[in-house]
C-alpha positions in Angstrom: 41.1 -11.1 -6.1 42.3 -7.6 -7.1 40.6 -5.7 -9.9 43.7 -5.9 -12.2 44.0 -9.7 -11.6 40.3 -10.2 -12.2 40.4 -8.1 -15.3 43.4 -10.1 -16.7 41.8 -13.5 -15.9 38.4 -12.5 -17.4 39.8 -11.1 -20.6 42.2 -14.1 -21.1 39.2 -16.5 -20.7 37.1 -14.5 -23.2 39.9 -14.1 -25.8 40.8 -17.8 -25.4 37.2 -18.8 -26.1 37.0 -16.4 -29.1 40.2 -17.9 -30.5 38.8 -21.4 -30.2 35.6 -20.4 -31.9 37.5 -18.8 -34.7 39.0 -22.2 -35.7 36.8 -23.7 -38.4 37.1 -27.3 -37.3 36.0 -26.8 -33.7 32.5 -27.4 -32.6 31.0 -29.0 -35.7 27.4 -28.0 -36.3 27.9 -24.5 -35.0 27.1 -22.0 -37.6 29.1 -18.9 -38.4 26.6 -16.5 -36.9 26.3 -18.7 -33.8 30.1 -18.5 -33.4 30.1 -14.7 -33.7 27.2 -14.5 -31.2 29.0 -16.7 -28.7 32.2 -14.7 -29.1 30.5 -11.3 -28.5 28.4 -12.8 -25.6 31.6 -14.2 -23.9 33.4 -10.9 -24.3 30.4 -8.9 -22.9 29.9 -11.2 -20.0 33.6 -11.1 -19.0 33.6 -7.3 -19.4 30.6 -7.1 -17.1 32.3 -9.3 -14.5 35.9 -8.2 -14.7 36.1 -4.6 -15.8 34.9 -1.2 -14.3 33.5 -0.2 -17.7 29.9 1.0 -17.5 27.4 -1.9 -18.1 25.4 0.1 -20.6 28.5 0.9 -22.7 29.4 -2.8 -22.8 25.9 -3.8 -23.8 25.8 -1.1 -26.5 29.1 -2.3 -27.9 28.0 -5.9 -27.9 24.7 -5.0 -29.7 26.6 -2.9 -32.2 29.0 -5.7 -32.9 26.2 -8.2 -33.5 24.5 -5.7 -35.9 27.6 -4.7 -37.9 28.5 -8.4 -38.4 25.0 -9.2 -39.7 23.9 -11.5 -36.8 20.9 -9.2 -36.3 19.5 -6.5 -38.5 19.7 -2.8 -37.7 15.9 -2.8 -37.4 16.0 -5.5 -34.7 18.7 -3.6 -32.8 17.0 -0.2 -32.9 13.5 -1.7 -32.6 14.2 -2.9 -29.1 14.2 0.8 -27.9 10.6 1.0 -29.1 9.5 -2.2 -27.3 6.4 -1.8 -25.3 8.2 -2.9 -22.1 10.6 0.0 -22.4 7.7 2.4 -22.8 6.0 0.8 -19.8 9.1 1.5 -17.6 9.4 5.1 -18.9 5.8 5.9 -18.1 6.0 4.1 -14.7 8.9 6.4 -13.7 6.8 9.5 -14.7 4.0 8.2 -12.5 6.5 7.6 -9.7 7.8 11.1 -9.9 4.2 12.4 -9.6 3.7 10.3 -6.5 7.0 11.4 -4.9 6.2 15.1 -5.5 2.9 14.9 -3.6 4.3 13.3 -0.4 1.8 10.4 -0.4 4.6 8.0 0.6 5.1 9.9 3.9 1.4 9.8 4.7 1.3 6.0 4.0 4.4 5.5 6.2 2.9 7.5 9.1 -0.4 5.6 8.8 1.2 2.1 8.8 4.3 2.5 11.0 2.7 4.8 13.5 0.4 2.0 14.7 3.3 -0.3 15.8 3.5 -1.1 19.5 6.1 -3.8 19.4 9.4 -4.5 17.6 7.9 -7.5 15.7 4.8 -5.5 14.7 7.0 -2.6 13.5 9.0 -5.1 11.4 6.1 -6.6 9.6 4.2 -3.3 9.2 7.3 -1.8 7.6 7.6 -4.9 5.4 4.0 -4.6 4.3 4.5 -0.9 3.4 7.6 -1.7 1.4 5.8 -4.4 -0.5 3.1 -2.0 -1.5 5.7 0.5 -2.9 6.5 -2.0 -5.7 3.2 -0.9 -7.3 4.0 2.8 -7.2 7.8 3.1 -7.9 9.6 1.0 -10.5 13.2 -0.2 -9.9 14.6 -1.1 -6.5 16.9 1.9 -6.3 14.0 4.3 -6.6 12.1 2.5 -3.9 15.2 2.6 -1.6 15.5 6.4 -2.1 11.8 6.9 -1.4 12.0 4.8 1.8 15.2 6.4 3.2 13.5 9.3 5.0 11.2 6.8 6.8 14.2 4.8 7.9 15.9 8.0 9.2 12.8 8.8 11.2 12.7 5.3 12.7 16.4 5.3 13.4 16.2 8.6 15.3 13.4 7.2 17.5 15.3 4.0 18.2 18.8 5.5 18.4 19.3 4.3 21.9 18.9 0.7 20.7 21.7 0.0 18.2 20.7 -3.5 17.3 17.2 -2.4 16.4 18.6 0.3 14.1 20.9 -2.3 12.4 17.9 -4.6 12.1 15.9 -1.9 10.3 18.8 -0.9 8.1 19.0 -4.6 6.9 15.2 -4.9 6.7 14.6 -2.1 4.2 16.9 -3.2 1.4 16.1 -6.9 2.0 12.4 -6.4 1.6 12.8 -3.9 -1.3 14.9 -6.4 -3.3 12.8 -9.5 -2.5 9.4 -7.8 -3.1 10.4 -6.5 -6.5 9.1 -9.7 -8.0 5.6 -8.7 -7.1 5.1 -6.7 -10.3 6.4 -6.6 -13.9 7.8 -3.1 -13.3 9.5 -4.1 -10.1 12.9 -4.4 -11.8 14.4 -4.0 -15.3 15.4 -7.6 -15.2 11.7 -8.6 -15.3 11.2 -6.7 -18.6 14.2 -8.4 -20.0 12.9 -11.8 -19.0 9.5 -11.1 -20.6 11.2 -10.0 -23.8 13.4 -13.0 -24.0 10.5 -15.4 -23.4 8.5 -13.7 -26.2 11.3 -13.7 -28.7 12.3 -17.3 -27.9 9.0 -19.1 -27.4 6.2 -16.7 -28.4 4.9 -16.7 -24.9 4.0 -13.2 -23.6 3.7 -12.7 -19.9 1.6 -9.6 -19.2 1.3 -7.4 -16.1 -1.7 -9.5 -14.8 0.0 -12.8 -15.3 3.2 -11.6 -13.6 1.1 -10.1 -10.7 -0.7 -13.4 -10.1 2.6 -15.4 -10.1 4.9 -12.9 -8.4 2.8 -11.2 -5.7 2.2 -14.2 -3.5 5.9 -15.1 -3.7 6.8 -11.4 -2.9 4.5 -11.3 0.2 5.6 -14.6 1.6 9.4 -14.2 0.9 9.4 -10.6 2.3 7.7 -11.5 5.6 9.8 -14.7 6.0 12.9 -12.6 5.3 11.7 -10.0 7.8 11.6 -12.7 10.5 15.1 -13.9 9.5 16.4 -10.4 9.7 14.8 -9.9 13.1 16.0 -13.2 14.6 19.6 -12.9 13.3 20.1 -9.3 14.2 18.4 -8.8 17.6 18.2 -10.5 20.9 15.1 -11.6 22.9 15.4 -8.5 25.1 15.4 -6.2 22.0 12.3 -7.8 20.6 10.4 -7.2 23.9 11.0 -3.5 23.9 7.9 -1.3 23.6 7.7 0.9 20.5 6.1 4.4 20.2 6.5 6.2 16.9 4.4 9.2 16.2 3.5 11.0 13.0 5.6 13.9 14.2 8.7 11.7 14.0 8.0 10.9 10.4 7.2 14.6 9.7 10.7 15.7 10.7 12.1 13.9 7.6 9.3 14.8 5.2 9.0 18.1 3.3 5.2 17.4 2.8 2.6 17.0 5.6 2.0 13.5 6.6 -1.2 14.2 8.6 -4.2 16.4 8.3 -6.5 16.9 5.3 -5.4 15.8 1.9 -4.5 18.4 -0.6 -6.2 18.4 -4.0 -3.0 17.3 -5.7 -2.6 14.4 -3.3 -6.2 13.3 -3.9 -5.8 13.5 -7.7 -2.5 11.6 -7.6 -3.9 8.8 -5.4 -6.9 8.4 -7.6 -4.8 8.3 -10.7 -2.4 5.7 -9.3 -5.2 3.5 -8.1 -6.9 3.7 -11.5 -3.7 2.8 -13.3 -3.0 -0.2 -11.1 -6.6 -1.3 -11.4 -6.4 -1.1 -15.2 -3.1 -3.0 -15.1 -4.6 -5.8 -13.0 -7.8 -6.0 -15.1 -6.0 -6.2 -18.5 -7.8 -9.5 -19.4 -11.2 -7.7 -19.2 -10.5 -4.6 -21.3 -7.5 -5.9 -23.4 -5.7 -2.5 -23.2 -1.9 -3.2 -23.1 -0.2 -2.1 -19.8 2.2 0.2 -21.7 -0.7 2.1 -23.2 -2.4 2.4 -19.7 0.9 3.6 -18.3 1.3 6.2 -21.1 -2.2 7.5 -20.5 -1.5 7.7 -16.8 1.8 9.5 -17.4 0.2 12.1 -19.7 -2.5 12.8 -17.0 0.1 12.9 -14.2 2.1 15.6 -16.1 -0.8 17.5 -17.5 -1.1 21.2 -16.7 -4.6 21.0 -15.3 -4.6 17.6 -13.5 -1.0 16.7 -13.0 1.3 17.1 -10.0 4.6 17.2 -11.8 6.0 18.8 -15.0 6.8 16.4 -17.8 10.3 17.9 -18.1 11.0 17.3 -14.4 9.5 13.8 -14.5 11.6 12.7 -17.4 14.7 13.7 -15.5 14.0 10.9 -13.1 13.9 8.2 -15.8 17.1 6.1 -15.8 17.8 6.4 -19.5 21.0 4.4 -19.0 19.0 1.4 -17.7 16.6 1.6 -20.6 19.4 1.7 -23.2 21.0 -1.2 -21.4 17.7 -3.2 -21.5 17.3 -2.5 -25.2 20.8 -3.6 -26.0 20.6 -6.8 -24.0 17.2 -7.6 -25.6 19.0 -7.5 -28.9 21.7 -9.8 -27.5 19.0 -12.2 -26.4 17.4 -12.2 -29.9 20.9 -13.0 -31.4 21.4 -15.8 -29.0 18.1 -17.4 -29.8 17.9 -16.8 -33.6 21.5 -17.8 -34.3 21.1 -21.1 -32.5 23.9 -20.2 -30.0 21.7 -20.6 -26.9 20.4 -24.0 -28.1 24.0 -25.2 -28.8 25.3 -24.1 -25.4 22.7 -26.2 -23.6 22.7 -29.1 -26.0 25.1 -31.2 -23.9 22.9 -31.1 -20.8 21.4 -34.4 -19.7 17.8 -34.8 -21.0 16.5 -37.2 -18.3 16.6 -34.7 -15.5 13.3 -34.2 -13.7 11.7 -30.8 -13.6 12.2 -30.4 -9.9 15.9 -31.1 -10.1 16.3 -28.9 -13.1 14.6 -26.0 -11.4 16.6 -26.5 -8.3 19.8 -26.2 -10.3 18.5 -23.1 -12.1 17.5 -21.4 -8.8 20.8 -22.3 -7.1 22.9 -20.8 -10.0 20.6 -17.7 -10.2 20.8 -17.1 -6.5 24.6 -17.2 -6.5 25.0 -15.2 -9.7 25.1 -11.9 -7.9 28.5 -12.8 -6.5 29.8 -12.6 -10.1 27.5 -10.2 -11.9 26.4 -7.3 -9.7 23.8 -5.9 -12.1 20.5 -7.6 -11.8 19.6 -6.8 -15.4 22.9 -8.2 -16.6 22.3 -11.4 -14.7 19.0 -11.9 -16.5 20.5 -11.0 -19.8 23.1 -13.7 -19.4 21.0 -16.4 -17.6 17.5 -16.2 -19.0 18.3 -17.0 -22.7 20.3 -20.0 -21.6 17.7 -21.1 -19.0 14.9 -20.9 -21.6 16.9 -22.9 -24.2 17.9 -25.5 -21.6 14.3 -25.8 -20.3 13.0 -26.6 -23.8 15.7 -29.2 -24.2 14.8 -31.1 -21.0 11.1 -30.7 -21.4 10.4 -28.1 -18.7 8.1 -25.2 -19.3 10.4 -22.3 -20.2 8.1 -19.8 -18.6 8.4 -21.5 -15.2 12.1 -21.8 -15.6 12.6 -18.2 -16.6 10.4 -16.9 -13.8 12.2 -19.0 -11.3 15.6 -17.8 -12.4 14.5 -14.2 -12.3 12.9 -14.5 -8.9 15.9 -16.2 -7.5 18.2 -13.5 -8.9 16.4 -11.0 -6.7 18.6 -12.2 -3.8 21.7 -10.0 -3.8 22.5 -9.3 -0.2 25.9 -10.8 0.4 28.1 -7.7 -0.1 27.3 -3.9 0.1 28.2 -3.6 -3.6 25.8 -6.5 -4.6 22.9 -4.1 -5.1 22.2 -0.4 -4.9 19.7 -0.5 -2.1 22.2 -2.5 0.0 24.9 0.0 -0.7 22.5 2.9 0.1 21.5 1.7 3.5 25.1 0.6 4.4 26.2 4.1 4.6 23.6 6.6 5.9 25.1 9.9 7.2 24.6 10.2 11.0 23.3 6.7 11.5 25.3 3.6 12.4 24.0 0.8 10.2 25.3 -2.7 9.3 28.8 -4.0 8.6 29.9 -6.5 5.9 29.9 -9.1 8.6 26.2 -8.4 9.4 25.4 -8.9 5.7 27.4 -12.2 5.5 25.6 -13.5 8.6 22.2 -12.7 7.2 23.0 -14.1 3.7 24.2 -17.4 5.1 20.6 -18.0 6.4 18.6 -16.0 3.9 20.1 -17.4 0.7 19.0 -21.0 1.2 15.6 -19.8 2.7 14.7 -17.6 -0.3 16.0 -20.2 -2.8 13.9 -22.8 -1.2 10.8 -20.6 -1.3 11.2 -20.0 -5.0 11.5 -23.7 -5.6 8.4 -24.4 -3.5 6.4 -21.9 -5.4 7.7 -23.0 -8.8 6.9 -26.7 -8.1 3.8 -26.5 -5.8 2.1 -23.1 -6.3 2.7 -21.8 -9.8 1.2 -24.9 -11.5 -2.0 -24.1 -9.6 -1.9 -20.5 -10.9 -1.5 -21.6 -14.5 2.3 -22.1 -14.9 2.8 -25.8 -15.2 6.2 -27.4 -14.9 6.0 -29.1 -18.3 
């Protein structure tokens, strides 16, 4: 479908729905504020899907429309920018800038990948290293940019074996996207999910709770995906090749030393990062909110005496557009919940559905949603309020349903444009990487595998970890 045709169809559907909602006799029981909310929500969703307009601009327009029409107050709209989750992400990016400035990532890569002696070992050591980066760098695009020099070093060493290079090119974005669920700061969509849950149900999922639920899924799904990538991209002869990657190979693509004694800045930064992560994980013991811990860490990381980066430079790395998008979509979520629009949308769903069947449907829709909505945050903004309302209606724990939807939405590998990390590794100057056909072949296997893993965790593992199905 061409862009113009998609735009025409999307806007026609949106305006048709708005016209139906404007007729007083339609949909009895639907309040005026709920009608306005649904109209704005439909227009925003269709604009995200069918137009090239910036996602943040659309979200701001939708939030402004809801505020001007009185669906939400101006305090609610502007207050989302001061939400603790927004501050958590800002400070996490400052910490990530400090880590990137020191070159710790290059040392970690040389330490882990340099020990590989076989293709399978290299695959899983790389996977483990990429999972760990979820704690140091927020947002998948930032992690992809940080990992690109490591990929270039590996691709140069293995340049004579094209299938291995293609395998690694697929492995990096695949693991980066699937392992994001490990932490609350792994993706902006996670913060939107937490906000929607709190506004809708009063349930607050903190950094520790998310870590307990998400990290096991991230580790398992990442290593399973690594095997899928390896088996679908290489042949038996490729997997038997001996591997020898030295620290010097990594050094060629790193501006900072990857071996030798640590500098004072590297030691301070590593200690600071370890302390912040430890405080995040031990929140139930000291009761200090994760956002406050992150703010303290960011202040130290940018301090003249102890820091490794200037605050002005660190703030340049913060994706302000993403933060404004998150704040605006949080306001949309509040409007959907408070106006009763979300509850009305799901009121027609059958109530006798078992929790397993309901979660399977939620996971299937969330997994496929990237084909329609390319933005991961936009997917959560659209799906999570509806999933939470539907879960309450059928007697399923809304926390389990929202987390399952968000985790499943992490799969977005079908097309190069489906996610920024996929697009980044699809076109690397001087390196032959994967083609759209390679992505489709991988997705055909990986989509049902990852969706099945999320369902298994939601039904069989998360209840043991404190997130029951009902």
